[in-house]
N, C-alpha and C positions, 0 to 999 in steps of 0.2 A: 384138477387134482393137486397140482403144485401149490396153487393159491390156498387150498384147503389145508395142506400141510403147514404152510407158513402161518396161517391163522391159528391153527392148533398150537404150534410152537410159541407163538406170541402170547396166547392165552395162558399156556403153562408157565411161561416166564413171569407174566404179571401176577399169576396166582402165587408163585414161589416168592416173589418180592413182597406181596401183601401179607402172606403168612409170616415171613421173617420179620416184617415190620411190627406185626401184632406181638410176636414172641419177644422181640427186642423191647418194645414199650412195656410189656408185662414184667420182664425181669429187671429192667431199669427202675420201674416203679417200686418193685419189691426191694431192690438194693438201696434205693435212695430214701424213699418215704415210709416204707413199711417197717415195723419193728418185729415182724414175724415172717415166716415163709422162706427162711434161708434154704431149707432142703428143696422146697418147691422151685426156687430160683435156679438151683443147681441142675435139676432135671429139665427145666425149660431150656436152659443154656445148652445142655447136651443134646436135647431134641433138635434145637436149631442147627447144630452142626451136623446131626444125622440128616436133616433135610438138605443141607448143602451137598453132602455125599450122594444122597438119593437123586438130587437134581442133576449132578454131573454124570451119573450113571444112566439116567433115563432120557435126558434132553439131547445129548450130543450123539450123532450117528457117525460111524466110520465106514469107509468103503475102500475097495481096492484101487479105484480110479474115479476121479471126478472129471467129467467131460469139459467143464469150463476151466478148471485149473490145470489139468494135465497130471501125469503120473507123479512127477517129483513133488509138486505142490500138495497133491492129495496125500502122498506118503508122509510129508512133513506135518500136515494138519492132523492126520491120524495119530502120529507119534505124540504130538502135543496133547491131544485128547487123552491118550493112554497115560501120559505122565501126570496130567491133571487129575485123572481118576485115582491113580496110585497115591498121589500126594494127599488128596482129600480122604482117602481110606486111612492112611497113616495119621492124618490129623484127627480123624474120628477115634482111632485107637488111642492116640496120645491123650485126648480129652477124657476118654474112658478111664485111663490109668490115673490121670492127675485130678480130674474134677470129681469123678464118682468113687474110684477105688482107693485114692490117696497113695498110689504107687508112683512117687515122684521120679525116682531114678529111671524106671522103665519108661515113663512118659517123656522124659527129656531125651532118652535114647531114640525113641520113635520120632520125636520132633526133629532130631538130627537127620533122620532119613528123609523127612519132609523137606528140609532145607537143601539136601543134596539133590532131591528130585527137582526142586525149583532152580537149583544151580544148573542142572542139565538143561532145563527148559530155557533159561536165560542165555546159557552158553550157545545153544542152538540158534539163537537170534543174533548174538554179538561176536562170536569167536571165529567166524569165517572158516569153518571146517576143522578147527583145532579144539574140539570139545573135550576130548580125553585129556589133552595137555592142560587145559584150563582147570579141569576138575582136580587133577593130580597136584597142580601147583597150589590151588586153594586148600586142598585137604592137608597137604604136608605143611604149608605155611601156617594154617590154623593150628596144627598139632604143635609146631615149634613155639608159637605165641602162647598157646595153652600151657605148655610145659614151663615156660618162663613165668607166667602169672601164677600158676599153681605152686611153683617153687617159692616165690615171694610170699604167697599166702601161707605156705607151710611154715615159714620162719615166723610169721605173725601169729598164727593160731596153733602151730605144732602138729596139725593134722589136716588132711584134705580128703573128704569122702568122694566116692564115685559120683555122687550127686553134684558136688562142686566141680569136679573135672569135666563131666558131661555138660554141665551148665555153661562153663566158660567156653568150651569148644563150640557148643551150639550157638552161643551169642556171637562169637567171632565169625563163624560161617554166615550167620544171619546179617551181621553188619556188612559183610562183603556183598551179599545179595541185595541189601537195601541200597547200597551205593550204586550198584548196577541198575536197580529199579529207578533211581533218580535220573540216571542217564537215559533210560528208556522213556521216562516221563517227559523229558525236555527235547529228545531227539527223534523219537519214533513218530511216524505219521499214521501208524496202524492203530485203530481205536481199541481193538481187543488187547493189544500189548499195553497201551496206556491204562486201560481198566485194570489189567493184571498188576501193573506197577503201583497204581493207587491202592489196590487191595493189599499188596505186600507191604507198602509203607504204613498203612493203617495197622496191619498185623504187627509191624515192628514197633509202633508206638505202644501197642498193647504190651509187648514184651519188655519195653523199657519200664513200664509201670509194674509188671510182674517182678522185675529185678528190684525196684524200689520197695515193693510190698514185702519181699523176702530178705531185704538187706540186713536187718537187725538180727537175723538168725545166724549171720556169718561174721559180722564185724560189730564193734561197739560204736554206738551213735548217740549223740545228745538227744534225749527224748523231746525236749522243747522244740528243737528244730525239726525232728523227724516226724512227730505225730501228725501235724497238718498235711505233710506230704504223703504220709502213709494213708491217711483218711481219704485223700483224693485218689490215690492209686488204687484203692480198694474198688472204687466205682469205675475208674478210667480203664482198667484192664479190659472189661467186656464192652465198655462204651466204644472202644476201638476195634476189639477183636471180631465181633460178629459182622460189622460192616465190611471189614477187611476180607473175611471168609466169603461173604456173599459176593463181593466184587470179584474175587478170584474165581468163584464158581461160575460167574456170568462171563468170564473172559475166554471161554473155550471156543467161541464162535468166530473164526477168522474171516 
C-alpha cells in the first residue's frame, strides 16, 4: 500500500512537471517567435501558476504526528506546508491582479504578503526560535529604507503613488529573502530547502527584470541604452518566473 502511494505521488509529480514544461515552451514560443497570441500567452501563464497552486494543495499531506519524524518534526513539516499553500494562493491572486486584471497596486500588495510568508518560512529554518523578532526587524527596517527612498524619489518626481511605495517596500523585503536564500543554497544540506532557495532566486531574477521593464514609467532613461535591455526583460520575466514557482511548489516535501 505504501509503495502504491509513493508510485502515485511520483506519477503526479512527473505529470505536473511535464505539463508545466509544455506550458512554458508554449508561452515562451509565443513571446519570442510569434507576432500574435499575446492574450493567449497571458492566459497560459496564469494557468501555469494555477497549476502550481493546485499541485501544492493536492500533493502534500499533513498529519498530527508522523511516526518516523516524531511530533515536533511533524508539526514543523505541517507548518511549512501550510505556509507554502498560503504563499502559492497569494501568488495566484497577485498574478490575477497584475497579469489578467491590470490592478498593479493590489497585485504588489498581495505579493508583499507572499514575501512575508516566505520570510516566516525562512526564519523558521534560520532564526533559532526568534522568528517574530526577525520578522519585526525586517518589516521595520524595510519600512525605514522605503521611507528614505520614497522621499528621495519625491524630490525627483514631486509625487509618489502607492504603487511606487508598495513596489519599493516589496523589493526590499524580497532582497533580504534572496540574501537568505543564497545562504540556504550554500549552507543547507536538506534538498527541499536547496530547491526552495533555487526557486526563490529564480523568482528574484524575474523581479529584477520586472523592475527593468517598468523603469521608464518612473524615471527618465536614455532610449538608446534602455531599449535592448527592455526588450530582453520582456522575455526574461517569465523565463525565470515559472521555473522559480515550479521549484518552490516542489519544495514542500521534507
